[in-house]
C-alpha positions in Angstrom: 0.0 0.1 0.0 1.5 3.4 -0.9 1.4 6.6 1.1 -1.5 7.9 -0.8 -3.6 4.8 -0.5 -2.9 4.9 3.4 -3.7 8.3 3.7 -7.0 7.8 1.8 -7.9 4.7 4.1 -7.3 6.7 7.4 -9.5 9.6 6.3 -12.3 7.4 5.1 -15.2 7.3 7.8 -15.6 4.1 9.8 -18.8 3.2 8.3 -17.1 3.2 4.7 -14.5 0.8 6.1 -17.3 -1.6 7.5 -19.0 -1.4 4.2 -16.1 -2.3 2.1 -15.1 -4.8 4.4 -18.7 -6.3 4.4 -18.9 -6.6 0.6 -15.6 -8.8 0.5 -17.6 -11.8 -0.3 -19.2 -10.3 -3.3 -16.0 -8.5 -4.6 -14.0 -11.7 -4.0 -16.3 -13.4 -6.5 -15.8 -10.7 -9.1 -12.1 -10.4 -8.5 -11.4 -14.1 -9.5 -13.0 -13.7 -12.9 -11.5 -10.2 -13.5 -8.1 -11.8 -12.7 -8.3 -14.3 -15.7 -9.2 -11.3 -17.9 -6.1 -9.5 -16.9 -3.8 -12.7 -17.6 -5.5 -12.9 -21.0 -5.2 -9.2 -21.6 -8.3 -9.4 -23.8 -12.0 -9.5 -23.4 -13.5 -12.4 -25.4 -16.7 -14.4 -25.1 -15.3 -16.9 -22.6 -14.0 -14.2 -20.2 -17.5 -12.1 -20.6 -19.4 -15.3 -19.7 -17.0 -16.0 -16.6 -17.7 -12.4 -15.5 -21.4 -12.9 -15.8 -21.4 -16.0 -13.9 -19.2 -14.1 -11.3 -21.8 -11.2 -11.0 -24.6 -13.9 -10.7 -22.6 -15.5 -7.7 -22.3 -12.3 -6.2 -26.1 -12.1 -6.1 -26.4 -9.3 -8.5 -29.2 -11.1 -10.4 -29.4 -12.7 -13.8 -31.0 -9.7 -15.4 -28.3 -7.1 -14.1 -25.4 -9.6 -14.8 -26.8 -10.0 -18.5 -27.0 -6.2 -19.0 -23.4 -5.7 -17.6 -22.1 -8.5 -20.0 -23.8 -7.1 -22.9 -22.3 -3.6 -22.2 -18.9 -5.3 -22.0 -19.5 -7.3 -25.1 -20.5 -4.2 -27.3 -18.0 -1.9 -25.7 -14.7 -3.6 -25.6 -15.1 -7.0 -27.1 -11.9 -8.6 -28.6 -9.8 -5.5 -27.4 -7.1 -5.2 -24.8 -8.6 -4.4 -21.5 -7.4 -3.8 -17.8 -8.9 -5.0 -14.6 -9.5 -1.5 -13.5 -11.3 -0.7 -16.9 -13.7 -3.7 -16.2 -14.3 -2.6 -12.8 -15.3 0.8 -14.0 -17.7 -0.5 -16.5 -19.3 -2.8 -13.9 -19.4 -0.1 -11.2 -21.1 2.3 -13.8 -23.6 -0.4 -14.5 -24.3 -1.3 -11.0 -24.8 2.4 -10.2 -27.2 2.9 -13.1 -29.1 0.0 -12.1 -29.4 1.2 -8.5 -30.3 4.8 -9.6 -33.9 4.5 -8.8 -33.4 2.4 -5.8 -32.3 4.9 -3.3 -35.1 6.8 -1.4 -35.0 8.6 1.9 -37.6 7.6 4.7 -40.9 9.1 4.0 -41.8 10.7 7.0 -44.6 13.4 7.0 -44.2 15.8 9.7 -47.8 16.8 9.5 -48.8 13.4 10.4 -48.8 13.0 14.0 -48.1 10.1 15.2 -46.6 9.0 12.1 -46.4 5.0 12.1 -43.6 3.0 10.8 -44.3 -0.7 10.7 -41.0 -2.9 10.8 -41.1 -6.4 9.4 -38.7 -9.1 8.9 -37.6 -12.8 9.9 -36.0 -13.3 13.2 -32.3 -12.9 13.1 -32.5 -10.3 10.3 -31.5 -7.6 12.9 -35.1 -6.3 13.0 -35.2 -5.0 16.5 -31.9 -3.6 16.6 -32.7 -1.6 13.4 -35.6 -0.2 15.1 -33.3 0.9 18.1 -30.9 2.4 15.7 -33.8 4.2 14.0 -35.0 5.5 17.1 -31.6 6.8 18.0 -31.4 8.7 14.6 -34.9 10.1 14.9 -34.2 11.3 18.5 -31.0 13.2 17.4 -33.2 14.9 14.7 -35.4 16.1 17.5 -38.3 14.0 17.1 -40.4 12.4 19.9 -40.5 8.3 19.5 -42.7 5.8 20.8 -41.7 2.2 20.5 -44.3 -0.4 20.2 -43.2 -4.1 21.1 -45.4 -5.9 18.7 -43.4 -9.0 18.6 -45.1 -10.8 21.6 -44.1 -14.1 20.2 -40.3 -14.1 20.7 -38.9 -14.5 24.2 -37.1 -11.3 25.4 -38.1 -9.4 22.2 -39.9 -6.6 24.4 -37.0 -6.7 26.8 -34.5 -6.0 24.0 -36.6 -3.2 22.6 -37.0 -1.7 26.1 -33.3 -1.6 26.4 -33.4 0.5 23.0 -35.8 2.8 24.5 -33.6 3.4 27.6 -30.6 4.1 25.4 -32.5 6.5 23.0 -34.6 8.3 25.5 -37.8 7.1 23.9 -41.0 5.6 25.4 -42.3 2.0 25.0 -45.6 0.1 25.2 -45.2 -3.4 25.8 -47.2 -6.2 27.2 -46.5 -9.7 28.6 -45.1 -12.5 26.3 -47.8 -14.3 24.1 -50.2 -11.1 24.3 -52.1 -10.0 21.3 -49.7 -7.7 19.2 -52.9 -5.8 17.8 -53.6 -4.6 21.3 -50.0 -3.4 21.8 -50.1 -1.6 18.6 -53.4 0.0 19.3 -52.2 1.0 22.7 -49.0 2.5 21.3 -50.8 4.8 18.9 -53.2 6.0 21.5 -50.4 6.7 24.0 -48.4 8.7 21.2 -51.5 10.5 20.1 -52.3 11.7 23.9 -48.6 12.6 24.6 -48.0 14.2 21.3 -45.3 12.1 20.2 -44.0 12.4 16.5 -43.7 8.7 15.6 -44.5 5.2 16.5 -42.1 2.4 15.5 -43.5 -0.9 15.4 -41.8 -4.2 16.1 -43.6 -7.0 14.7 -43.2 -10.7 14.7 -40.6 -12.4 12.8 -41.7 -16.1 13.3 -45.1 -17.8 14.1 -46.1 -21.5 13.8 -46.7 -21.2 10.1 -45.8 -18.7 7.4 -49.6 -17.9 6.7 -50.1 -17.1 10.5 -47.3 -14.6 10.4 -48.4 -12.8 7.3 -52.1 -12.7 8.6 -50.6 -11.1 11.6 -48.8 -8.5 9.9 -52.0 -7.9 7.7 -53.8 -7.3 11.1 -51.4 -4.9 12.3 -51.5 -3.0 9.2 -55.4 -2.7 9.5 -55.2 -1.4 13.0 -52.6 1.3 12.1 -54.8 2.2 9.2 -57.7 3.1 11.5 -55.6 6.3 12.2 -56.1 8.0 8.8 -53.0 8.6 7.0 -50.8 7.4 9.8 -48.7 4.7 8.1 -46.8 5.7 5.3 -43.9 3.4 5.8 -43.7 -0.5 6.0 -40.0 -1.4 6.2 -38.8 -4.9 5.6 -35.5 -5.8 7.1 -33.2 -8.2 5.2 -30.0 -9.8 6.3 -27.5 -9.1 3.6 -25.6 -12.2 4.2 -28.6 -14.5 3.4 -28.3 -13.8 -0.4 -31.0 -15.2 -2.6 -33.1 -16.2 0.6 -33.6 -12.4 1.2 -35.2 -12.1 -2.1 -37.6 -15.1 -1.3 -38.5 -13.2 2.0 -39.0 -9.9 0.3 -41.5 -11.5 -2.0 -43.4 -13.2 0.7 -43.6 -10.1 2.9 -44.5 -7.9 -0.1 -47.5 -10.1 -1.0 -48.8 -9.9 2.6 -48.2 -6.2 3.2 -47.5 -3.1 1.0 -43.7 -2.9 1.8 -42.5 0.6 1.1 -38.9 0.1 1.6 -36.0 -2.2 2.5 -33.6 -2.0 5.3 -30.3 -3.9 4.6 -28.5 -5.2 7.5 -25.3 -6.8 8.4 -23.2 -5.2 5.6 -20.3 -5.2 8.1 -19.8 -8.9 7.8 -19.5 -11.4 4.8 -22.5 -10.0 3.0 -23.6 -10.6 -0.6 -24.8 -7.2 -1.1 -25.6 -7.8 -4.5 -29.0 -8.9 -3.5 -30.0 -5.2 -3.6 -30.1 -5.4 -7.4 -32.0 -8.6 -7.6 -34.7 -6.9 -5.2 -34.9 -3.9 -7.4 -35.1 -5.8 -10.7 -37.8 -8.3 -9.4 -39.7 -6.3 -7.1 -39.1 -2.5 -7.6 -38.9 -1.8 -3.9 -36.6 0.9 -2.9 -33.7 0.7 -0.2 -34.0 3.1 2.4 -31.1 2.7 4.8 -28.3 0.0 5.3 -26.8 -1.2 8.5 -22.9 -1.3 8.6 -22.2 -2.1 12.3 -23.6 -2.9 15.7 -23.1 0.8 16.9 -26.1 3.2 17.5 -24.8 5.4 14.5 -24.3 2.5 12.1 -27.4 3.0 10.0 -26.8 5.2 7.1 -28.8 6.3 4.0 -28.3 4.1 1.1 -26.3 5.8 -1.9 -25.9 3.9 -5.1 -22.8 5.4 -6.0 -21.1 4.5 -2.6 -22.4 1.1 -2.7 -20.8 0.5 -6.3 -17.6 2.0 -5.3 -17.5 -0.2 -2.1 -18.4 -3.1 -4.3 -15.0 -2.7 -6.0 -12.9 -1.3 -3.0 -13.4 -4.3 -1.0 -11.0 -6.6 -3.0 -8.1 -4.2 -3.5 
């Protein structure tokens, strides 16, 4: 590493270092294919197919991988090319594919309380995401009420209460096994009476059957909708390390409730972050924020340009 590279690394914010490290699994798949191109010094059909396969293995999705392969085929086919040039083409196409994906949280200050339902399977980082989001909203000067709607998972309410204590927010909870709908109803009523700006609702990530889980989510949405215009965001939390399983989850949840945005978590580990492209291609659901660590401040806005850059920084 030369002095300029070392200096750049030192000046990068901590979340950037965690993001590039987290995307190492995806970039490694791409790096192997690109290495073959460098060795041959020419982009032919065989190397293009190898790169396309690597993109699919990195969970960028068949459609996106095919589009990038076409761009390479018509742009530099049968000509000399360097690894950096290939990365530039692929990164540009990834950024282009994600151009319409990034959207900020849609919080209407005129709606009080503004309700955000947060869904996702157990282990995806759902409750932790709610805590981080509460901390971020509190830093912005908003008052937050947490609703412990996941009454089916042992200690879920306890975990959420710890976040309420850490962030200075309030919480409405009940005993384990209680009706989640009554918890959400009480939380909205409490937020209304106390003039709270937002209600963040933790929902169940596992019930006895998938059908029960989805029906429970639909019921919670109906309860929230009794407050006209209150619910503008239904966030689905997906663990980036799950790869294509994340896409399957997104499809199931999207069929049950009107998912308005994705929260991609655990990008600080061995994530396959290309799943963002597959979700966009097949479901057209925007990515709102991404989690790049366990700290309170490790929930950042999703930026396509930074994401594409990190995808190809991680293997350097």
